[in-house]
N, CA, C, O and CB atoms as a CASP TS submission, in Angstrom:
PFRMAT TS
TARGET T0000
AUTHOR 0000-0000-0000
METHOD Language model
MODEL 1
PARENT N/A
ATOM      1  N   MET     1     136.320 -49.895  90.266  1.00  0.00           N
ATOM      2  CA  MET     1     136.642 -51.255  90.388  1.00  0.00           C
ATOM      3  C   MET     1     135.577 -52.055  91.212  1.00  0.00           C
ATOM      4  O   MET     1     135.727 -53.241  91.508  1.00  0.00           O
ATOM      5  CB  MET     1     137.997 -51.364  91.005  1.00  0.00           C
ATOM      6  N   LYS     2     134.547 -51.341  91.537  1.00  0.00           N
ATOM      7  CA  LYS     2     133.444 -51.930  92.303  1.00  0.00           C
ATOM      8  C   LYS     2     132.855 -53.166  91.563  1.00  0.00           C
ATOM      9  O   LYS     2     132.475 -54.130  92.228  1.00  0.00           O
ATOM     10  CB  LYS     2     132.330 -50.857  92.546  1.00  0.00           C
ATOM     11  N   SER     3     132.773 -53.167  90.299  1.00  0.00           N
ATOM     12  CA  SER     3     132.184 -54.260  89.514  1.00  0.00           C
ATOM     13  C   SER     3     133.045 -55.517  89.629  1.00  0.00           C
ATOM     14  O   SER     3     132.551 -56.639  89.518  1.00  0.00           O
ATOM     15  CB  SER     3     132.033 -53.847  88.025  1.00  0.00           C
ATOM     16  N   LEU     4     134.330 -55.304  89.852  1.00  0.00           N
ATOM     17  CA  LEU     4     135.221 -56.596  90.028  1.00  0.00           C
ATOM     18  C   LEU     4     135.415 -56.927  91.475  1.00  0.00           C
ATOM     19  O   LEU     4     136.000 -57.967  91.776  1.00  0.00           O
ATOM     20  CB  LEU     4     136.679 -56.419  89.371  1.00  0.00           C
ATOM     21  N   GLY     5     134.967 -56.119  92.382  1.00  0.00           N
ATOM     22  CA  GLY     5     135.019 -56.398  93.811  1.00  0.00           C
ATOM     23  C   GLY     5     136.510 -56.330  94.299  1.00  0.00           C
ATOM     24  O   GLY     5     136.880 -57.046  95.230  1.00  0.00           O
ATOM     25  N   ILE     6     137.309 -55.516  93.702  1.00  0.00           N
ATOM     26  CA  ILE     6     138.640 -55.330  94.057  1.00  0.00           C
ATOM     27  C   ILE     6     138.711 -54.613  95.408  1.00  0.00           C
ATOM     28  O   ILE     6     137.959 -53.671  95.655  1.00  0.00           O
ATOM     29  CB  ILE     6     139.359 -54.578  92.980  1.00  0.00           C
ATOM     30  N   ASN     7     139.612 -55.060  96.274  1.00  0.00           N
ATOM     31  CA  ASN     7     139.807 -54.428  97.554  1.00  0.00           C
ATOM     32  C   ASN     7     141.328 -54.475  97.970  1.00  0.00           C
ATOM     33  O   ASN     7     142.190 -54.920  97.212  1.00  0.00           O
ATOM     34  CB  ASN     7     138.907 -55.130  98.622  1.00  0.00           C
ATOM     35  N   GLU     8     141.583 -54.007  99.173  1.00  0.00           N
ATOM     36  CA  GLU     8     142.963 -53.927  99.651  1.00  0.00           C
ATOM     37  C   GLU     8     143.733 -55.192  99.818  1.00  0.00           C
ATOM     38  O   GLU     8     144.953 -55.151  99.982  1.00  0.00           O
ATOM     39  CB  GLU     8     142.969 -53.278 100.887  1.00  0.00           C
ATOM     40  N   GLN     9     143.038 -56.371  99.780  1.00  0.00           N
ATOM     41  CA  GLN     9     143.633 -57.691  99.876  1.00  0.00           C
ATOM     42  C   GLN     9     143.975 -58.233  98.596  1.00  0.00           C
ATOM     43  O   GLN     9     144.590 -59.299  98.560  1.00  0.00           O
ATOM     44  CB  GLN     9     142.771 -58.611 100.549  1.00  0.00           C
ATOM     45  N   ASP    10     143.648 -57.621  97.506  1.00  0.00           N
ATOM     46  CA  ASP    10     143.925 -58.153  96.173  1.00  0.00           C
ATOM     47  C   ASP    10     145.254 -57.867  95.575  1.00  0.00           C
ATOM     48  O   ASP    10     145.868 -56.842  95.868  1.00  0.00           O
ATOM     49  CB  ASP    10     142.956 -57.675  95.281  1.00  0.00           C
ATOM     50  N   ASN    11     145.703 -58.741  94.753  1.00  0.00           N
ATOM     51  CA  ASN    11     146.915 -58.497  93.909  1.00  0.00           C
ATOM     52  C   ASN    11     146.437 -58.615  92.485  1.00  0.00           C
ATOM     53  O   ASN    11     145.963 -59.687  92.108  1.00  0.00           O
ATOM     54  CB  ASN    11     148.122 -59.534  94.214  1.00  0.00           C
ATOM     55  N   VAL    12     146.528 -57.608  91.686  1.00  0.00           N
ATOM     56  CA  VAL    12     146.054 -57.561  90.393  1.00  0.00           C
ATOM     57  C   VAL    12     147.189 -57.584  89.389  1.00  0.00           C
ATOM     58  O   VAL    12     148.122 -56.786  89.480  1.00  0.00           O
ATOM     59  CB  VAL    12     145.216 -56.388  90.227  1.00  0.00           C
ATOM     60  N   THR    13     147.112 -58.522  88.405  1.00  0.00           N
ATOM     61  CA  THR    13     148.132 -58.568  87.324  1.00  0.00           C
ATOM     62  C   THR    13     147.373 -58.232  86.034  1.00  0.00           C
ATOM     63  O   THR    13     146.355 -58.842  85.707  1.00  0.00           O
ATOM     64  CB  THR    13     148.875 -60.022  87.227  1.00  0.00           C
ATOM     65  N   THR    14     147.920 -57.215  85.301  1.00  0.00           N
ATOM     66  CA  THR    14     147.258 -56.867  84.013  1.00  0.00           C
ATOM     67  C   THR    14     148.238 -57.116  82.959  1.00  0.00           C
ATOM     68  O   THR    14     149.320 -56.528  82.983  1.00  0.00           O
ATOM     69  CB  THR    14     146.754 -55.392  83.955  1.00  0.00           C
ATOM     70  N   TYR    15     147.916 -58.007  81.967  1.00  0.00           N
ATOM     71  CA  TYR    15     148.698 -58.281  80.744  1.00  0.00           C
ATOM     72  C   TYR    15     148.168 -57.341  79.679  1.00  0.00           C
ATOM     73  O   TYR    15     146.964 -57.327  79.421  1.00  0.00           O
ATOM     74  CB  TYR    15     148.590 -59.807  80.282  1.00  0.00           C
ATOM     75  N   PHE    16     149.031 -56.557  79.054  1.00  0.00           N
ATOM     76  CA  PHE    16     148.526 -55.636  78.026  1.00  0.00           C
ATOM     77  C   PHE    16     149.516 -55.419  76.911  1.00  0.00           C
ATOM     78  O   PHE    16     150.705 -55.701  77.064  1.00  0.00           O
ATOM     79  CB  PHE    16     148.172 -54.308  78.640  1.00  0.00           C
ATOM     80  N   TYR    17     149.031 -54.917  75.782  1.00  0.00           N
ATOM     81  CA  TYR    17     149.838 -54.519  74.622  1.00  0.00           C
ATOM     82  C   TYR    17     150.074 -53.041  74.595  1.00  0.00           C
ATOM     83  O   TYR    17     149.358 -52.293  75.260  1.00  0.00           O
ATOM     84  CB  TYR    17     149.177 -54.945  73.338  1.00  0.00           C
ATOM     85  N   PRO    18     151.070 -52.586  73.837  1.00  0.00           N
ATOM     86  CA  PRO    18     151.261 -51.112  73.794  1.00  0.00           C
ATOM     87  C   PRO    18     150.052 -50.267  73.489  1.00  0.00           C
ATOM     88  O   PRO    18     149.891 -49.209  74.097  1.00  0.00           O
ATOM     89  CB  PRO    18     152.264 -50.797  72.801  1.00  0.00           C
ATOM     90  N   HIS    19     149.200 -50.676  72.582  1.00  0.00           N
ATOM     91  CA  HIS    19     148.072 -49.870  72.237  1.00  0.00           C
ATOM     92  C   HIS    19     147.004 -49.796  73.358  1.00  0.00           C
ATOM     93  O   HIS    19     146.049 -49.034  73.207  1.00  0.00           O
ATOM     94  CB  HIS    19     147.468 -50.404  70.982  1.00  0.00           C
ATOM     95  N   THR    20     147.120 -50.551  74.473  1.00  0.00           N
ATOM     96  CA  THR    20     146.220 -50.503  75.579  1.00  0.00           C
ATOM     97  C   THR    20     146.918 -49.957  76.851  1.00  0.00           C
ATOM     98  O   THR    20     146.423 -50.138  77.964  1.00  0.00           O
ATOM     99  CB  THR    20     145.648 -51.888  75.826  1.00  0.00           C
ATOM    100  N   LEU    21     148.017 -49.321  76.674  1.00  0.00           N
ATOM    101  CA  LEU    21     148.797 -48.817  77.779  1.00  0.00           C
ATOM    102  C   LEU    21     147.980 -47.860  78.672  1.00  0.00           C
ATOM    103  O   LEU    21     148.016 -47.966  79.897  1.00  0.00           O
ATOM    104  CB  LEU    21     150.035 -48.115  77.249  1.00  0.00           C
ATOM    105  N   ARG    22     147.261 -46.946  78.053  1.00  0.00           N
ATOM    106  CA  ARG    22     146.470 -45.965  78.832  1.00  0.00           C
ATOM    107  C   ARG    22     145.363 -46.669  79.635  1.00  0.00           C
ATOM    108  O   ARG    22     145.086 -46.321  80.782  1.00  0.00           O
ATOM    109  CB  ARG    22     145.842 -44.896  77.883  1.00  0.00           C
ATOM    110  N   LEU    23     144.763 -47.636  79.012  1.00  0.00           N
ATOM    111  CA  LEU    23     143.702 -48.414  79.737  1.00  0.00           C
ATOM    112  C   LEU    23     144.291 -49.150  80.912  1.00  0.00           C
ATOM    113  O   LEU    23     143.708 -49.144  81.996  1.00  0.00           O
ATOM    114  CB  LEU    23     143.001 -49.434  78.791  1.00  0.00           C
ATOM    115  N   ALA    24     145.482 -49.814  80.721  1.00  0.00           N
ATOM    116  CA  ALA    24     146.137 -50.538  81.805  1.00  0.00           C
ATOM    117  C   ALA    24     146.507 -49.594  83.008  1.00  0.00           C
ATOM    118  O   ALA    24     146.347 -49.955  84.174  1.00  0.00           O
ATOM    119  CB  ALA    24     147.413 -51.233  81.253  1.00  0.00           C
ATOM    120  N   GLU    25     147.000 -48.391  82.665  1.00  0.00           N
ATOM    121  CA  GLU    25     147.401 -47.434  83.687  1.00  0.00           C
ATOM    122  C   GLU    25     146.218 -46.872  84.425  1.00  0.00           C
ATOM    123  O   GLU    25     146.292 -46.602  85.624  1.00  0.00           O
ATOM    124  CB  GLU    25     148.190 -46.317  83.077  1.00  0.00           C
ATOM    125  N   GLU    26     145.071 -46.688  83.678  1.00  0.00           N
ATOM    126  CA  GLU    26     143.928 -46.233  84.349  1.00  0.00           C
ATOM    127  C   GLU    26     143.318 -47.304  85.278  1.00  0.00           C
ATOM    128  O   GLU    26     142.871 -47.014  86.387  1.00  0.00           O
ATOM    129  CB  GLU    26     142.945 -45.777  83.353  1.00  0.00           C
ATOM    130  N   THR    27     143.322 -48.561  84.771  1.00  0.00           N
ATOM    131  CA  THR    27     142.856 -49.679  85.629  1.00  0.00           C
ATOM    132  C   THR    27     143.730 -49.790  86.808  1.00  0.00           C
ATOM    133  O   THR    27     143.193 -50.017  87.892  1.00  0.00           O
ATOM    134  CB  THR    27     142.832 -51.012  84.878  1.00  0.00           C
ATOM    135  N   ALA    28     145.067 -49.653  86.733  1.00  0.00           N
ATOM    136  CA  ALA    28     145.921 -49.771  87.878  1.00  0.00           C
ATOM    137  C   ALA    28     145.634 -48.639  88.884  1.00  0.00           C
ATOM    138  O   ALA    28     145.600 -48.872  90.092  1.00  0.00           O
ATOM    139  CB  ALA    28     147.386 -49.756  87.442  1.00  0.00           C
ATOM    140  N   LYS    29     145.428 -47.419  88.373  1.00  0.00           N
ATOM    141  CA  LYS    29     145.108 -46.294  89.188  1.00  0.00           C
ATOM    142  C   LYS    29     143.816 -46.565  90.063  1.00  0.00           C
ATOM    143  O   LYS    29     143.788 -46.250  91.253  1.00  0.00           O
ATOM    144  CB  LYS    29     144.923 -45.058  88.280  1.00  0.00           C
ATOM    145  N   GLU    30     142.783 -47.145  89.437  1.00  0.00           N
ATOM    146  CA  GLU    30     141.554 -47.351  90.176  1.00  0.00           C
ATOM    147  C   GLU    30     141.783 -48.497  91.228  1.00  0.00           C
ATOM    148  O   GLU    30     141.145 -48.525  92.280  1.00  0.00           O
ATOM    149  CB  GLU    30     140.364 -47.701  89.178  1.00  0.00           C
ATOM    150  N   CYS    31     142.700 -49.418  90.902  1.00  0.00           N
ATOM    151  CA  CYS    31     142.981 -50.524  91.856  1.00  0.00           C
ATOM    152  C   CYS    31     143.751 -49.959  93.050  1.00  0.00           C
ATOM    153  O   CYS    31     143.530 -50.331  94.202  1.00  0.00           O
ATOM    154  CB  CYS    31     143.808 -51.691  91.163  1.00  0.00           C
ATOM    155  N   PHE    32     144.685 -49.022  92.713  1.00  0.00           N
ATOM    156  CA  PHE    32     145.534 -48.393  93.785  1.00  0.00           C
ATOM    157  C   PHE    32     144.515 -47.639  94.716  1.00  0.00           C
ATOM    158  O   PHE    32     144.689 -47.659  95.935  1.00  0.00           O
ATOM    159  CB  PHE    32     146.696 -47.345  93.144  1.00  0.00           C
ATOM    160  N   LYS    33     143.511 -47.013  94.183  1.00  0.00           N
ATOM    161  CA  LYS    33     142.503 -46.239  95.029  1.00  0.00           C
ATOM    162  C   LYS    33     141.797 -47.192  95.996  1.00  0.00           C
ATOM    163  O   LYS    33     141.393 -46.765  97.078  1.00  0.00           O
ATOM    164  CB  LYS    33     141.407 -45.505  94.110  1.00  0.00           C
ATOM    165  N   LYS    34     141.641 -48.441  95.646  1.00  0.00           N
ATOM    166  CA  LYS    34     141.022 -49.457  96.463  1.00  0.00           C
ATOM    167  C   LYS    34     141.957 -50.164  97.420  1.00  0.00           C
ATOM    168  O   LYS    34     141.557 -50.984  98.247  1.00  0.00           O
ATOM    169  CB  LYS    34     140.394 -50.443  95.602  1.00  0.00           C
ATOM    170  N   GLY    35     143.278 -49.792  97.261  1.00  0.00           N
ATOM    171  CA  GLY    35     144.298 -50.371  98.135  1.00  0.00           C
ATOM    172  C   GLY    35     144.926 -51.652  97.675  1.00  0.00           C
ATOM    173  O   GLY    35     145.619 -52.328  98.436  1.00  0.00           O
ATOM    174  N   ALA    36     144.664 -52.018  96.318  1.00  0.00           N
ATOM    175  CA  ALA    36     145.186 -53.277  95.849  1.00  0.00           C
ATOM    176  C   ALA    36     146.508 -53.075  95.295  1.00  0.00           C
ATOM    177  O   ALA    36     146.850 -51.967  94.881  1.00  0.00           O
ATOM    178  CB  ALA    36     144.307 -53.909  94.851  1.00  0.00           C
ATOM    179  N   ASP    37     147.360 -54.202  95.262  1.00  0.00           N
ATOM    180  CA  ASP    37     148.708 -54.152  94.579  1.00  0.00           C
ATOM    181  C   ASP    37     148.504 -54.412  93.118  1.00  0.00           C
ATOM    182  O   ASP    37     147.637 -55.188  92.718  1.00  0.00           O
ATOM    183  CB  ASP    37     149.729 -55.212  95.178  1.00  0.00           C
ATOM    184  N   VAL    38     149.264 -53.791  92.374  1.00  0.00           N
ATOM    185  CA  VAL    38     149.090 -54.030  90.799  1.00  0.00           C
ATOM    186  C   VAL    38     150.405 -54.281  90.232  1.00  0.00           C
ATOM    187  O   VAL    38     151.400 -53.658  90.603  1.00  0.00           O
ATOM    188  CB  VAL    38     148.431 -52.764  90.002  1.00  0.00           C
ATOM    189  N   LEU    39     150.426 -55.241  89.282  1.00  0.00           N
ATOM    190  CA  LEU    39     151.559 -55.493  88.420  1.00  0.00           C
ATOM    191  C   LEU    39     151.144 -55.348  86.963  1.00  0.00           C
ATOM    192  O   LEU    39     150.185 -55.991  86.536  1.00  0.00           O
ATOM    193  CB  LEU    39     152.139 -56.885  88.682  1.00  0.00           C
ATOM    194  N   LEU    40     151.810 -54.557  86.224  1.00  0.00           N
ATOM    195  CA  LEU    40     151.540 -54.424  84.802  1.00  0.00           C
ATOM    196  C   LEU    40     152.606 -55.144  83.939  1.00  0.00           C
ATOM    197  O   LEU    40     153.807 -54.905  84.063  1.00  0.00           O
ATOM    198  CB  LEU    40     151.474 -52.942  84.430  1.00  0.00           C
ATOM    199  N   ASN    41     152.112 -56.015  83.081  1.00  0.00           N
ATOM    200  CA  ASN    41     153.024 -56.860  82.219  1.00  0.00           C
ATOM    201  C   ASN    41     152.730 -56.420  80.768  1.00  0.00           C
ATOM    202  O   ASN    41     151.628 -56.598  80.249  1.00  0.00           O
ATOM    203  CB  ASN    41     152.766 -58.497  82.426  1.00  0.00           C
ATOM    204  N   LEU    42     153.760 -55.842  80.150  1.00  0.00           N
ATOM    205  CA  LEU    42     153.657 -55.364  78.770  1.00  0.00           C
ATOM    206  C   LEU    42     153.965 -56.515  77.745  1.00  0.00           C
ATOM    207  O   LEU    42     155.031 -57.125  77.835  1.00  0.00           O
ATOM    208  CB  LEU    42     154.643 -54.161  78.556  1.00  0.00           C
ATOM    209  N   TYR    43     153.126 -56.793  76.857  1.00  0.00           N
ATOM    210  CA  TYR    43     153.415 -57.746  75.798  1.00  0.00           C
ATOM    211  C   TYR    43     153.610 -56.973  74.521  1.00  0.00           C
ATOM    212  O   TYR    43     152.678 -56.364  73.994  1.00  0.00           O
ATOM    213  CB  TYR    43     152.287 -58.800  75.648  1.00  0.00           C
ATOM    214  N   THR    44     154.778 -57.001  74.049  1.00  0.00           N
ATOM    215  CA  THR    44     155.137 -56.371  72.724  1.00  0.00           C
ATOM    216  C   THR    44     154.911 -57.407  71.700  1.00  0.00           C
ATOM    217  O   THR    44     154.799 -58.591  72.018  1.00  0.00           O
ATOM    218  CB  THR    44     156.640 -55.844  72.659  1.00  0.00           C
ATOM    219  N   ASP    45     154.840 -57.004  70.495  1.00  0.00           N
ATOM    220  CA  ASP    45     154.675 -57.942  69.305  1.00  0.00           C
ATOM    221  C   ASP    45     155.824 -58.856  69.203  1.00  0.00           C
ATOM    222  O   ASP    45     155.658 -60.055  68.979  1.00  0.00           O
ATOM    223  CB  ASP    45     154.537 -57.175  67.967  1.00  0.00           C
ATOM    224  N   ARG    46     157.043 -58.300  69.367  1.00  0.00           N
ATOM    225  CA  ARG    46     158.239 -59.175  69.326  1.00  0.00           C
ATOM    226  C   ARG    46     158.322 -60.125  70.397  1.00  0.00           C
ATOM    227  O   ARG    46     158.736 -61.264  70.177  1.00  0.00           O
ATOM    228  CB  ARG    46     159.442 -58.410  69.342  1.00  0.00           C
ATOM    229  N   TYR    47     157.940 -59.728  71.613  1.00  0.00           N
ATOM    230  CA  TYR    47     157.933 -60.683  72.707  1.00  0.00           C
ATOM    231  C   TYR    47     156.898 -61.771  72.531  1.00  0.00           C
ATOM    232  O   TYR    47     157.162 -62.936  72.828  1.00  0.00           O
ATOM    233  CB  TYR    47     157.698 -59.976  73.996  1.00  0.00           C
ATOM    234  N   HIS    48     155.783 -61.423  72.076  1.00  0.00           N
ATOM    235  CA  HIS    48     154.653 -62.433  71.863  1.00  0.00           C
ATOM    236  C   HIS    48     155.041 -63.393  70.781  1.00  0.00           C
ATOM    237  O   HIS    48     154.814 -64.596  70.905  1.00  0.00           O
ATOM    238  CB  HIS    48     153.283 -61.727  71.467  1.00  0.00           C
ATOM    239  N   GLU    49     155.630 -62.878  69.706  1.00  0.00           N
ATOM    240  CA  GLU    49     156.155 -63.756  68.614  1.00  0.00           C
ATOM    241  C   GLU    49     157.109 -64.768  69.135  1.00  0.00           C
ATOM    242  O   GLU    49     156.987 -65.955  68.833  1.00  0.00           O
ATOM    243  CB  GLU    49     156.848 -62.940  67.533  1.00  0.00           C
ATOM    244  N   SER    50     158.068 -64.327  69.921  1.00  0.00           N
ATOM    245  CA  SER    50     159.143 -65.168  70.452  1.00  0.00           C
ATOM    246  C   SER    50     158.544 -66.169  71.350  1.00  0.00           C
ATOM    247  O   SER    50     158.918 -67.339  71.277  1.00  0.00           O
ATOM    248  CB  SER    50     160.207 -64.356  71.187  1.00  0.00           C
ATOM    249  N   TYR    51     157.652 -65.802  72.186  1.00  0.00           N
ATOM    250  CA  TYR    51     156.967 -66.705  73.083  1.00  0.00           C
ATOM    251  C   TYR    51     156.283 -67.754  72.337  1.00  0.00           C
ATOM    252  O   TYR    51     156.448 -68.916  72.708  1.00  0.00           O
ATOM    253  CB  TYR    51     156.007 -65.995  73.936  1.00  0.00           C
ATOM    254  N   LEU    52     155.531 -67.499  71.325  1.00  0.00           N
ATOM    255  CA  LEU    52     154.779 -68.408  70.558  1.00  0.00           C
ATOM    256  C   LEU    52     155.729 -69.254  69.636  1.00  0.00           C
ATOM    257  O   LEU    52     155.374 -70.389  69.317  1.00  0.00           O
ATOM    258  CB  LEU    52     153.727 -67.638  69.747  1.00  0.00           C
ATOM    259  N   THR    53     156.819 -68.786  69.236  1.00  0.00           N
ATOM    260  CA  THR    53     157.753 -69.559  68.396  1.00  0.00           C
ATOM    261  C   THR    53     158.566 -70.508  69.173  1.00  0.00           C
ATOM    262  O   THR    53     158.727 -71.646  68.733  1.00  0.00           O
ATOM    263  CB  THR    53     158.658 -68.663  67.649  1.00  0.00           C
ATOM    264  N   HIS    54     159.127 -70.123  70.358  1.00  0.00           N
ATOM    265  CA  HIS    54     160.078 -70.922  71.102  1.00  0.00           C
ATOM    266  C   HIS    54     159.499 -71.747  72.223  1.00  0.00           C
ATOM    267  O   HIS    54     160.063 -72.776  72.596  1.00  0.00           O
ATOM    268  CB  HIS    54     161.095 -70.056  71.647  1.00  0.00           C
ATOM    269  N   LEU    55     158.388 -71.314  72.759  1.00  0.00           N
ATOM    270  CA  LEU    55     157.819 -72.096  73.905  1.00  0.00           C
ATOM    271  C   LEU    55     156.481 -72.671  73.369  1.00  0.00           C
ATOM    272  O   LEU    55     155.430 -72.034  73.440  1.00  0.00           O
ATOM    273  CB  LEU    55     157.591 -71.158  75.265  1.00  0.00           C
ATOM    274  N   THR    56     156.579 -73.902  72.832  1.00  0.00           N
ATOM    275  CA  THR    56     155.377 -74.494  72.333  1.00  0.00           C
ATOM    276  C   THR    56     154.675 -75.402  73.458  1.00  0.00           C
ATOM    277  O   THR    56     155.285 -75.667  74.494  1.00  0.00           O
ATOM    278  CB  THR    56     155.726 -75.331  71.046  1.00  0.00           C
ATOM    279  N   TYR    57     153.486 -75.829  73.241  1.00  0.00           N
ATOM    280  CA  TYR    57     152.773 -76.623  74.207  1.00  0.00           C
ATOM    281  C   TYR    57     153.469 -77.884  74.469  1.00  0.00           C
ATOM    282  O   TYR    57     153.275 -78.445  75.548  1.00  0.00           O
ATOM    283  CB  TYR    57     151.403 -76.892  73.770  1.00  0.00           C
ATOM    284  N   THR    58     154.313 -78.425  73.539  1.00  0.00           N
ATOM    285  CA  THR    58     154.976 -79.662  73.765  1.00  0.00           C
ATOM    286  C   THR    58     156.326 -79.497  74.456  1.00  0.00           C
ATOM    287  O   THR    58     157.002 -80.496  74.703  1.00  0.00           O
ATOM    288  CB  THR    58     155.142 -80.364  72.483  1.00  0.00           C
ATOM    289  N   SER    59     156.733 -78.299  74.769  1.00  0.00           N
ATOM    290  CA  SER    59     157.944 -78.069  75.477  1.00  0.00           C
ATOM    291  C   SER    59     157.874 -78.589  76.928  1.00  0.00           C
ATOM    292  O   SER    59     156.986 -78.138  77.652  1.00  0.00           O
ATOM    293  CB  SER    59     158.260 -76.605  75.452  1.00  0.00           C
ATOM    294  N   PRO    60     158.714 -79.473  77.393  1.00  0.00           N
ATOM    295  CA  PRO    60     158.617 -79.964  78.725  1.00  0.00           C
ATOM    296  C   PRO    60     159.190 -78.900  79.763  1.00  0.00           C
ATOM    297  O   PRO    60     160.393 -78.711  79.945  1.00  0.00           O
ATOM    298  CB  PRO    60     159.374 -81.322  78.816  1.00  0.00           C
ATOM    299  N   ARG    61     158.205 -78.261  80.388  1.00  0.00           N
ATOM    300  CA  ARG    61     158.636 -77.242  81.377  1.00  0.00           C
ATOM    301  C   ARG    61     157.514 -77.047  82.395  1.00  0.00           C
ATOM    302  O   ARG    61     156.366 -77.441  82.186  1.00  0.00           O
ATOM    303  CB  ARG    61     158.996 -75.866  80.672  1.00  0.00           C
ATOM    304  N   LYS    62     157.894 -76.434  83.484  1.00  0.00           N
ATOM    305  CA  LYS    62     156.904 -76.103  84.471  1.00  0.00           C
ATOM    306  C   LYS    62     156.082 -74.880  83.965  1.00  0.00           C
ATOM    307  O   LYS    62     156.608 -74.033  83.243  1.00  0.00           O
ATOM    308  CB  LYS    62     157.588 -75.812  85.853  1.00  0.00           C
ATOM    309  N   PRO    63     154.810 -74.808  84.350  1.00  0.00           N
ATOM    310  CA  PRO    63     154.092 -73.528  83.956  1.00  0.00           C
ATOM    311  C   PRO    63     154.654 -72.210  84.728  1.00  0.00           C
ATOM    312  O   PRO    63     155.167 -72.265  85.846  1.00  0.00           O
ATOM    313  CB  PRO    63     152.502 -73.709  84.284  1.00  0.00           C
ATOM    314  N   MET    64     154.500 -71.141  84.051  1.00  0.00           N
ATOM    315  CA  MET    64     154.953 -69.873  84.763  1.00  0.00           C
ATOM    316  C   MET    64     154.115 -69.712  85.961  1.00  0.00           C
ATOM    317  O   MET    64     152.938 -70.075  85.985  1.00  0.00           O
ATOM    318  CB  MET    64     154.845 -68.576  83.858  1.00  0.00           C
ATOM    319  N   ALA    65     154.734 -69.158  86.973  1.00  0.00           N
ATOM    320  CA  ALA    65     154.019 -68.844  88.233  1.00  0.00           C
ATOM    321  C   ALA    65     152.847 -67.960  87.990  1.00  0.00           C
ATOM    322  O   ALA    65     151.798 -68.187  88.594  1.00  0.00           O
ATOM    323  CB  ALA    65     154.939 -68.182  89.233  1.00  0.00           C
ATOM    324  N   SER    66     152.947 -66.946  87.131  1.00  0.00           N
ATOM    325  CA  SER    66     151.836 -66.075  86.773  1.00  0.00           C
ATOM    326  C   SER    66     150.724 -66.813  86.170  1.00  0.00           C
ATOM    327  O   SER    66     149.567 -66.440  86.358  1.00  0.00           O
ATOM    328  CB  SER    66     152.265 -65.022  85.853  1.00  0.00           C
ATOM    329  N   ALA    67     151.009 -67.854  85.445  1.00  0.00           N
ATOM    330  CA  ALA    67     149.935 -68.595  84.754  1.00  0.00           C
ATOM    331  C   ALA    67     149.194 -69.480  85.757  1.00  0.00           C
ATOM    332  O   ALA    67     147.992 -69.693  85.596  1.00  0.00           O
ATOM    333  CB  ALA    67     150.514 -69.464  83.586  1.00  0.00           C
ATOM    334  N   VAL    68     149.886 -70.016  86.813  1.00  0.00           N
ATOM    335  CA  VAL    68     149.201 -70.774  87.725  1.00  0.00           C
ATOM    336  C   VAL    68     148.288 -69.895  88.648  1.00  0.00           C
ATOM    337  O   VAL    68     147.157 -70.269  88.957  1.00  0.00           O
ATOM    338  CB  VAL    68     150.179 -71.563  88.497  1.00  0.00           C
ATOM    339  N   GLY    69     148.784 -68.808  89.038  1.00  0.00           N
ATOM    340  CA  GLY    69     148.040 -67.877  89.848  1.00  0.00           C
ATOM    341  C   GLY    69     147.760 -68.407  91.193  1.00  0.00           C
ATOM    342  O   GLY    69     148.068 -69.567  91.466  1.00  0.00           O
ATOM    343  N   GLY    70     147.177 -67.602  92.082  1.00  0.00           N
ATOM    344  CA  GLY    70     146.805 -67.978  93.406  1.00  0.00           C
ATOM    345  C   GLY    70     145.486 -67.490  93.795  1.00  0.00           C
ATOM    346  O   GLY    70     144.901 -66.635  93.130  1.00  0.00           O
ATOM    347  N   ILE    71     144.998 -68.016  94.865  1.00  0.00           N
ATOM    348  CA  ILE    71     143.699 -67.481  95.273  1.00  0.00           C
ATOM    349  C   ILE    71     143.746 -66.088  95.698  1.00  0.00           C
ATOM    350  O   ILE    71     144.644 -65.680  96.435  1.00  0.00           O
ATOM    351  CB  ILE    71     143.134 -68.263  96.344  1.00  0.00           C
ATOM    352  N   GLY    72     142.775 -65.317  95.243  1.00  0.00           N
ATOM    353  CA  GLY    72     142.766 -63.887  95.610  1.00  0.00           C
ATOM    354  C   GLY    72     143.449 -62.984  94.539  1.00  0.00           C
ATOM    355  O   GLY    72     143.472 -61.759  94.665  1.00  0.00           O
ATOM    356  N   GLU    73     143.990 -63.618  93.507  1.00  0.00           N
ATOM    357  CA  GLU    73     144.588 -62.770  92.424  1.00  0.00           C
ATOM    358  C   GLU    73     143.589 -62.631  91.258  1.00  0.00           C
ATOM    359  O   GLU    73     142.875 -63.563  90.888  1.00  0.00           O
ATOM    360  CB  GLU    73     145.956 -63.399  91.897  1.00  0.00           C
ATOM    361  N   ILE    74     143.590 -61.489  90.743  1.00  0.00           N
ATOM    362  CA  ILE    74     142.714 -61.110  89.602  1.00  0.00           C
ATOM    363  C   ILE    74     143.583 -60.865  88.388  1.00  0.00           C
ATOM    364  O   ILE    74     144.533 -60.086  88.466  1.00  0.00           O
ATOM    365  CB  ILE    74     141.852 -59.830  89.928  1.00  0.00           C
ATOM    366  N   PHE    75     143.284 -61.515  87.247  1.00  0.00           N
ATOM    367  CA  PHE    75     144.109 -61.252  86.109  1.00  0.00           C
ATOM    368  C   PHE    75     143.204 -60.548  85.028  1.00  0.00           C
ATOM    369  O   PHE    75     142.046 -60.919  84.837  1.00  0.00           O
ATOM    370  CB  PHE    75     144.767 -62.604  85.571  1.00  0.00           C
ATOM    371  N   PHE    76     143.764 -59.555  84.357  1.00  0.00           N
ATOM    372  CA  PHE    76     143.137 -58.892  83.256  1.00  0.00           C
ATOM    373  C   PHE    76     143.998 -59.199  82.019  1.00  0.00           C
ATOM    374  O   PHE    76     145.228 -59.242  82.068  1.00  0.00           O
ATOM    375  CB  PHE    76     142.989 -57.345  83.520  1.00  0.00           C
ATOM    376  N   PHE    77     143.290 -59.405  80.934  1.00  0.00           N
ATOM    377  CA  PHE    77     144.042 -59.573  79.636  1.00  0.00           C
ATOM    378  C   PHE    77     143.452 -58.495  78.741  1.00  0.00           C
ATOM    379  O   PHE    77     142.288 -58.640  78.368  1.00  0.00           O
ATOM    380  CB  PHE    77     143.885 -61.090  78.968  1.00  0.00           C
ATOM    381  N   GLU    78     144.120 -57.468  78.376  1.00  0.00           N
ATOM    382  CA  GLU    78     143.713 -56.348  77.662  1.00  0.00           C
ATOM    383  C   GLU    78     144.257 -56.396  76.163  1.00  0.00           C
ATOM    384  O   GLU    78     145.451 -56.228  75.916  1.00  0.00           O
ATOM    385  CB  GLU    78     144.185 -55.104  78.411  1.00  0.00           C
ATOM    386  N   TYR    79     143.369 -56.618  75.254  1.00  0.00           N
ATOM    387  CA  TYR    79     143.882 -56.671  73.810  1.00  0.00           C
ATOM    388  C   TYR    79     143.353 -55.568  73.008  1.00  0.00           C
ATOM    389  O   TYR    79     143.666 -55.461  71.822  1.00  0.00           O
ATOM    390  CB  TYR    79     143.507 -57.982  73.110  1.00  0.00           C
TER
END
């Protein structure tokens, strides 16, 4: 995780699909070795379809907290 500069002060969130589970787990393992906290978010096809079908850009709602993010958080999107 040296290339990303991850350290013990970081909170890492990884969004992944079932076919990238092993990569997400290995990434989390390397983050843990650096002392970072890790959250793995699994996106299944059914979940993603429902999200795109029912939550459109025109829906009046607040953005998800994970979408807003915070300083010091690193997000991975593994497809």
